C-alpha positions as CSV (number, residue, x, y, z in Angstrom):
1,X,-9.8,-95.0,36.0
2,X,-6.9,-94.1,38.3
3,X,-5.6,-90.6,38.8
4,X,-2.4,-89.1,37.4
5,X,-0.1,-86.6,39.2
6,X,2.3,-84.2,37.6
7,X,5.1,-82.8,39.8
8,X,8.0,-80.4,39.2
9,X,11.3,-82.3,39.8
10,X,13.6,-79.3,40.4
11,X,12.9,-75.8,41.9
12,X,9.9,-74.9,39.8
13,X,9.4,-73.4,36.3
14,X,10.1,-76.8,34.7
15,X,7.2,-76.6,32.2
16,X,4.4,-78.3,34.2
17,X,1.9,-76.1,32.4
18,X,2.9,-77.4,29.0
19,X,2.7,-81.0,30.3
20,X,-0.8,-80.4,31.7
21,X,-1.9,-78.6,28.6
22,X,-0.6,-81.5,26.4
23,X,-2.6,-84.0,28.4
24,X,-5.6,-81.8,29.0
25,X,-7.5,-82.8,25.9
26,X,-7.5,-86.4,27.2
27,X,-8.5,-85.9,30.8
28,X,-11.8,-85.1,32.4
29,X,-10.6,-83.1,35.4
30,X,-7.5,-81.1,36.1
31,X,-6.9,-80.3,39.8
32,X,-4.5,-77.8,41.4
33,X,-3.8,-79.4,44.8
34,X,-1.4,-76.9,46.5
35,X,-0.1,-73.4,46.4
36,X,-1.7,-70.1,45.4
37,X,-0.9,-67.3,43.0
38,X,2.8,-67.5,43.8
39,X,3.7,-70.0,41.1
40,X,3.2,-69.2,37.5
41,X,2.6,-71.5,34.5
42,X,3.3,-70.5,30.9
43,X,1.2,-72.3,28.3
44,X,1.5,-71.7,24.6
45,X,-1.6,-72.7,22.5
46,X,-1.7,-72.0,18.8
47,X,1.1,-69.5,19.1
48,X,-0.7,-67.6,21.9
49,X,1.1,-67.4,25.2
50,X,-0.9,-67.6,28.4
51,X,0.6,-66.9,31.8
52,X,-1.4,-68.5,34.6
53,X,-0.9,-68.1,38.3
54,X,-3.7,-69.3,40.5
55,X,-5.7,-71.2,37.8
56,X,-4.8,-74.7,36.8
57,X,-3.2,-74.9,33.3
58,X,-6.0,-77.3,32.4
59,X,-8.4,-74.4,32.2
60,X,-7.3,-74.0,28.6
61,X,-8.3,-77.5,27.7
62,X,-12.0,-77.3,26.5
63,X,-12.9,-80.9,27.6
64,X,-11.5,-80.7,31.2
65,X,-13.1,-79.4,34.4
66,X,-10.4,-77.3,36.2
67,X,-10.6,-77.4,40.0
68,X,-8.7,-75.5,42.7
69,X,-8.3,-78.1,45.4
70,X,-8.6,-78.0,49.1
71,X,-4.8,-77.8,49.6
72,X,-4.6,-74.4,47.9
73,X,-4.7,-70.9,49.4
74,X,-6.8,-68.6,47.3
75,X,-6.5,-64.9,46.8
76,X,-10.1,-64.1,45.6
77,X,-9.1,-60.7,44.1
78,X,-6.3,-62.4,42.1
79,X,-8.6,-65.3,41.1
80,X,-11.2,-63.1,39.5
81,X,-8.6,-60.9,37.9
82,X,-7.1,-63.9,36.2
83,X,-10.5,-65.2,35.2
84,X,-11.4,-61.8,33.7
85,X,-8.1,-61.7,31.8
86,X,-8.7,-65.1,30.2
87,X,-12.3,-64.3,29.3
88,X,-11.1,-61.0,27.6
89,X,-9.0,-63.2,25.3
90,X,-11.9,-65.5,24.5
91,X,-11.1,-68.4,26.8
92,X,-14.0,-70.3,28.4
93,X,-13.7,-70.4,32.2
94,X,-17.2,-71.5,32.9
95,X,-16.2,-74.9,34.1
96,X,-13.9,-73.7,36.9
97,X,-14.7,-75.0,40.3
98,X,-13.2,-74.2,43.8
99,X,-13.0,-76.5,46.8
100,X,-15.1,-75.3,49.8
101,X,-12.2,-76.3,52.0
102,X,-9.5,-74.3,50.3
103,X,-8.1,-71.5,52.5
104,X,-8.2,-67.8,51.7
105,X,-5.4,-65.3,51.4
106,X,-6.3,-62.1,53.2
107,X,-4.8,-58.6,52.6
108,X,-3.1,-58.8,55.9
109,X,-1.3,-62.0,54.9
110,X,0.4,-60.0,52.0
111,X,1.4,-57.2,54.4
112,X,2.9,-59.7,56.8
113,X,4.7,-61.5,54.0
114,X,6.4,-58.3,52.8
115,X,7.3,-56.8,56.2
116,X,8.7,-60.1,57.4
117,X,11.0,-60.4,54.4
118,X,12.3,-56.9,55.0
119,X,12.7,-57.7,58.7
120,X,14.8,-60.8,57.9
121,X,17.2,-58.7,55.8
122,X,20.1,-60.9,54.5
123,X,18.3,-64.0,55.8
124,X,15.2,-63.4,53.6
125,X,13.8,-66.4,51.8
126,X,13.0,-64.5,48.6
127,X,9.2,-65.0,48.7
128,X,6.9,-63.5,46.1
129,X,5.3,-61.3,48.8
130,X,1.8,-62.6,47.9
131,X,0.9,-63.8,51.4
132,X,1.1,-67.5,50.7
133,X,3.3,-68.4,53.7
134,X,1.3,-66.4,56.2
135,X,-1.9,-68.0,54.9
136,X,-0.5,-71.5,55.4
137,X,0.7,-70.4,58.8
138,X,-2.9,-69.5,59.8
139,X,-4.1,-72.8,58.4
140,X,-1.7,-74.8,60.5
141,X,-2.4,-72.6,63.5
142,X,-6.1,-73.2,63.1
143,X,-6.7,-69.5,62.5
144,X,-7.4,-69.9,58.8
145,X,-10.4,-68.6,56.8
146,X,-11.8,-71.0,54.3
147,X,-13.8,-70.5,51.1
148,X,-17.0,-71.8,52.7
149,X,-16.7,-69.1,55.5
150,X,-17.4,-66.3,53.0
151,X,-21.1,-67.5,52.9
152,X,-21.7,-67.2,56.6
153,X,-21.0,-63.6,57.8
154,X,-21.2,-64.5,61.5
155,X,-18.5,-67.3,61.3
156,X,-16.4,-65.1,58.9
157,X,-16.4,-62.3,61.4
158,X,-15.5,-64.6,64.3
159,X,-12.6,-66.0,62.3
160,X,-11.3,-62.6,61.2
161,X,-11.4,-61.3,64.8
162,X,-9.6,-64.3,66.1
163,X,-6.9,-64.0,63.4
164,X,-6.4,-60.3,63.8
165,X,-6.1,-60.3,67.5
166,X,-2.6,-61.7,67.3
167,X,-1.6,-60.1,64.0
168,X,-2.4,-56.5,65.0
169,X,-0.2,-56.9,68.0
170,X,2.6,-58.1,65.7
171,X,2.0,-55.4,63.1
172,X,1.8,-52.5,65.6
173,X,4.3,-53.4,68.2
174,X,7.0,-55.3,66.2
175,X,6.8,-53.9,62.7
176,X,5.5,-50.4,63.6
177,X,2.6,-50.7,61.1
178,X,-1.0,-49.6,61.5
179,X,-3.4,-52.3,62.7
180,X,-5.9,-54.0,60.4
181,X,-9.7,-53.2,60.9
182,X,-11.9,-56.2,61.2
183,X,-14.8,-54.6,59.4
184,X,-12.7,-53.9,56.4
185,X,-11.5,-57.5,56.0
186,X,-15.1,-58.9,56.5
187,X,-16.4,-56.5,53.8
188,X,-13.5,-57.4,51.5
189,X,-14.4,-61.1,51.6
190,X,-18.2,-60.6,51.4
191,X,-17.7,-58.5,48.3
192,X,-16.8,-61.7,46.4
193,X,-19.5,-63.9,47.8
194,X,-22.1,-63.7,45.0
195,X,-19.5,-64.3,42.2
196,X,-17.8,-67.1,44.2
197,X,-20.9,-69.1,45.2
198,X,-21.6,-70.8,41.9
199,X,-17.9,-72.1,41.7
200,X,-17.8,-73.8,45.1
201,X,-18.0,-77.6,45.4
202,X,-17.2,-80.5,47.6
203,X,-14.1,-81.3,45.5
204,X,-13.3,-84.5,47.3
205,X,-16.7,-86.0,46.5
206,X,-16.7,-84.7,42.9
207,X,-13.3,-86.1,42.1
208,X,-13.7,-89.5,43.7
209,X,-17.1,-89.9,42.1
210,X,-15.5,-89.1,38.8
211,X,-12.8,-91.8,39.3
212,X,-15.6,-94.2,40.3
213,X,-17.2,-93.5,36.9
214,X,-14.0,-94.2,35.0
215,X,-13.1,-90.6,34.4
216,X,-9.5,-89.4,34.1
217,X,-8.3,-87.0,36.8
218,X,-5.0,-85.1,36.5
219,X,-3.4,-83.5,39.5
220,X,-1.2,-80.6,38.6
221,X,1.2,-79.8,41.4
222,X,2.5,-76.2,41.9
223,X,6.1,-75.3,42.6
224,X,8.3,-78.3,42.8
225,X,10.0,-81.1,44.8
226,X,12.9,-79.1,46.1
227,X,10.6,-76.3,47.2
228,X,8.6,-78.8,49.3
229,X,8.4,-77.7,53.0
230,X,9.5,-81.3,54.0
231,X,11.6,-82.6,51.2
232,X,13.0,-79.3,49.7
233,X,16.1,-77.2,50.5
234,X,14.7,-76.0,53.8
235,X,14.3,-73.1,54.8
236,X,14.4,-71.9,51.2
237,X,11.1,-73.6,50.3
238,X,7.4,-72.9,49.8
239,X,4.9,-73.4,52.6
240,X,3.1,-76.5,51.2
241,X,3.9,-80.0,49.9
242,X,4.2,-79.8,46.1
243,X,5.2,-83.5,45.9
244,X,3.1,-86.5,44.8
245,X,2.0,-87.2,48.4
246,X,1.0,-83.6,48.8
247,X,-1.1,-83.8,45.7
248,X,-3.1,-86.6,47.3
249,X,-3.7,-84.6,50.4
250,X,-4.5,-81.4,48.5
251,X,-7.1,-83.0,46.3
252,X,-8.7,-85.5,48.6
253,X,-7.8,-88.4,46.3
254,X,-6.3,-91.3,48.2
255,X,-2.8,-92.6,47.2
256,X,-4.0,-96.0,46.0
257,X,-6.1,-94.3,43.3
258,X,-3.0,-92.7,41.7
259,X,-1.6,-94.8,38.9
260,X,1.0,-92.5,37.3
261,X,3.4,-90.0,38.9
262,X,5.1,-87.9,36.2
263,X,8.1,-85.7,37.0
264,X,8.6,-82.6,34.9
265,X,12.2,-81.7,34.5
266,X,14.2,-79.3,32.4
267,X,17.2,-80.4,30.3
268,X,19.1,-78.0,32.5
269,X,18.3,-76.5,35.9
270,X,16.9,-73.2,37.1
271,X,16.0,-71.6,40.5
272,X,14.3,-68.4,41.6
273,X,15.1,-66.8,45.0
274,X,17.6,-67.7,47.6
275,X,19.0,-71.2,48.5
276,X,21.7,-73.7,47.5
277,X,22.1,-74.6,43.8
278,X,25.2,-76.8,43.2
279,X,25.3,-76.5,39.4
280,X,24.6,-72.8,39.2
281,X,26.4,-70.9,36.5
282,X,27.9,-67.4,37.2
283,X,29.4,-66.8,33.8
284,X,28.2,-65.9,30.3
285,X,26.8,-69.4,29.8
286,X,24.4,-68.8,32.7
287,X,23.3,-65.6,31.0
288,X,23.0,-67.4,27.7
289,X,20.7,-70.1,29.2
290,X,18.7,-67.3,30.9
291,X,18.1,-65.4,27.7
292,X,17.7,-68.3,25.3
293,X,15.3,-70.1,27.6
294,X,13.4,-67.0,28.6
295,X,14.2,-67.7,32.2
296,X,12.3,-64.9,33.9
297,X,9.6,-65.5,36.5
298,X,5.9,-65.4,35.3
299,X,4.8,-63.9,38.6
300,X,7.7,-61.5,39.5
301,X,9.7,-61.1,36.3
302,X,12.8,-61.9,38.4
303,X,15.6,-63.5,36.3
304,X,16.0,-67.2,37.2
305,X,19.3,-68.6,38.3
306,X,20.5,-71.1,35.7
307,X,22.8,-74.1,35.8
308,X,23.4,-77.5,34.3
309,X,21.3,-80.7,34.7
310,X,21.7,-82.3,38.1
311,X,21.1,-86.1,38.0
312,X,21.5,-86.3,41.7
313,X,18.5,-84.1,42.2
314,X,16.6,-86.1,39.5
315,X,17.2,-89.4,41.3
316,X,16.2,-88.0,44.6
317,X,13.0,-86.4,43.2
318,X,12.1,-89.7,41.6
319,X,12.5,-91.4,44.9
320,X,10.5,-88.9,46.9
321,X,7.6,-88.9,44.4
322,X,7.7,-92.5,43.1
323,X,7.9,-91.2,39.6
324,X,6.8,-93.6,36.9
325,X,7.9,-91.3,34.1
326,X,9.9,-88.1,33.4
327,X,8.8,-85.4,30.9
328,X,11.9,-83.5,29.9
329,X,11.4,-79.9,28.7
330,X,13.4,-77.3,26.9
331,X,15.9,-79.6,25.2
332,X,15.9,-77.1,22.3
333,X,17.5,-74.4,24.5
334,X,20.7,-76.4,24.6
335,X,21.1,-76.4,20.8
336,X,24.3,-74.7,19.8
337,X,26.3,-75.5,23.0
338,X,29.5,-77.3,22.1
339,X,29.9,-79.4,25.2
340,X,27.2,-79.9,27.8
341,X,28.2,-80.8,31.4
342,X,25.8,-83.0,33.5
343,X,26.2,-83.3,37.3
344,X,26.4,-87.0,38.2
345,X,27.6,-86.7,41.9
346,X,28.7,-84.2,44.5
347,X,32.0,-83.5,46.1
348,X,31.4,-82.5,49.8
349,X,34.6,-81.6,51.6
350,X,36.5,-84.2,49.6
351,X,34.0,-87.0,49.9
352,X,32.0,-88.1,46.9
353,X,28.2,-88.2,47.3
354,X,26.2,-90.1,44.6
355,X,23.0,-89.2,46.4
356,X,21.6,-86.1,48.1
357,X,23.6,-85.3,51.3
358,X,21.6,-85.8,54.4
359,X,22.1,-82.4,55.9
360,X,21.6,-78.9,54.5
361,X,25.1,-77.9,55.7
362,X,26.5,-80.6,53.5
363,X,24.3,-79.6,50.6
364,X,25.4,-76.0,50.9
365,X,29.0,-77.3,50.5
366,X,28.3,-79.6,47.6
367,X,30.4,-79.1,44.5
368,X,29.2,-80.8,41.3
369,X,31.1,-83.7,39.7
370,X,30.5,-83.5,36.0
371,X,30.4,-85.8,33.0
372,X,30.5,-84.1,29.6
373,X,28.5,-84.7,26.5
374,X,28.9,-83.4,22.9
375,X,26.4,-80.9,21.9
376,X,24.5,-80.3,18.6
377,X,23.9,-77.5,16.2
378,X,20.9,-78.8,14.3
379,X,17.4,-77.3,14.8
380,X,15.4,-79.9,16.8
381,X,12.1,-78.0,17.2
382,X,10.5,-80.1,14.4
383,X,11.5,-83.5,15.9
384,X,8.6,-85.7,16.8
385,X,10.4,-89.0,17.5
386,X,13.7,-89.8,19.1
387,X,14.9,-90.9,15.7
388,X,14.3,-87.3,14.4
389,X,16.9,-85.9,16.9
390,X,20.5,-85.5,15.9
391,X,22.7,-88.2,17.2
392,X,24.3,-86.1,19.9
393,X,21.0,-84.8,21.2
394,X,19.6,-88.3,21.3
395,X,22.7,-89.5,23.2
396,X,22.3,-86.7,25.7
397,X,18.7,-87.6,26.3
398,X,19.5,-91.3,26.7
399,X,22.4,-90.5,29.1
400,X,20.1,-88.3,31.3
401,X,17.5,-91.1,31.4
402,X,20.1,-93.6,32.6
403,X,21.5,-91.2,35.1
404,X,18.1,-90.2,36.4
405,X,16.8,-93.7,37.1
406,X,13.4,-93.1,35.6
407,X,12.2,-93.6,32.0
408,X,11.9,-90.5,29.8
409,X,8.4,-90.7,28.3
410,X,8.2,-87.3,26.7
411,X,10.6,-84.6,25.6
412,X,9.8,-81.0,24.9
413,X,11.6,-79.5,21.9
414,X,9.9,-76.1,21.8
415,X,7.3,-74.1,23.7
416,X,4.2,-75.1,21.7
417,X,1.9,-77.9,22.8
418,X,2.8,-80.0,19.7
419,X,6.5,-79.5,19.9
420,X,6.9,-82.7,22.0
421,X,8.4,-86.1,21.4
422,X,6.1,-88.7,23.0
423,X,8.0,-91.9,23.7
424,X,5.5,-93.6,26.0
425,X,1.8,-92.7,26.4
426,X,1.5,-90.7,29.6
427,X,-2.1,-91.9,30.4
428,X,-2.6,-95.4,29.2
429,X,0.9,-96.9,28.8
């Protein structure tokens, strides 16, 4: 059975957790291929809200084995706090597994993340301060510490010493902070060894063997397309590749084994942190979307910037990820709005752009060109087919589908798992 990948099509917070949870009962493995505890998922099951950060949303699906893939960076303290929190609420976390090749977030990564942001001042990216960027920097610089290193104290110590040799110079001489003691970091990692050991696997072998046996593997990307370090609005991006191609690398599943690439996209647009956002609203409507949609970060509590649906972004995200389907979320949030604008193109210094401008300078100057659609007042949270939707809501959905260039196979009309219109089966169709 081929693999399926789920990818955020905007700037994150699209509802990937709901999509994963919806499919979780029908898949055998759910893999998180990138990121760390910097991206939150909110999943509502039976009226209970769960806010997940490092763990895959599939951990709430009783039949699926959740795996933290090799492309992730893992804060062990945060990992076990999240596990303990779920267990305290009666959730079964016993199936969770972690790739031996995943990299670790050290305490000094978090320190560097925060002091660097302060040092940048007005040019700050707006990171979560959880050390994700510095951990990925060490990975690329071949200074990283991996999960497997926790079980060999000699190798662990060598790697910590090698990493801190440079970082202490930076902390002391540039940022005027105290240096980090090697022994403290080694002891910190070793303190997790016994609890971590039973979770660690060769995830590439496990997942490919599962595919060989006809099992269904779902890859649940963190963050989103326009936070991708290559394809996003650089430099206002994350430090990994949360696109479909990145999911392949971060899980060890080759691209020819992926049969479905599903984009998760809101019926409007949000963004957290700094960076360009052409359809952003600065008036009472932006505040309305923020409050009605509950647009506050799972991790940070920061209010999300809100704006209208951007079909230019949707088309580009589909192109980058090879989307076969879109899963649209939060259509219900738009209920009660008299007229709903949709961005269909950009005006950049008087020139119309139907696709993403090539340069970031042009994108910063992009002004949305809108088409307008009549809204609806009827409650749509009970709709389970397209025919159940009011005519104007249905017209809006069909217009977005045409403008976005990819079929809409599912539509979220509320936060609960079952508040979803399924147009096309997301696994077998």
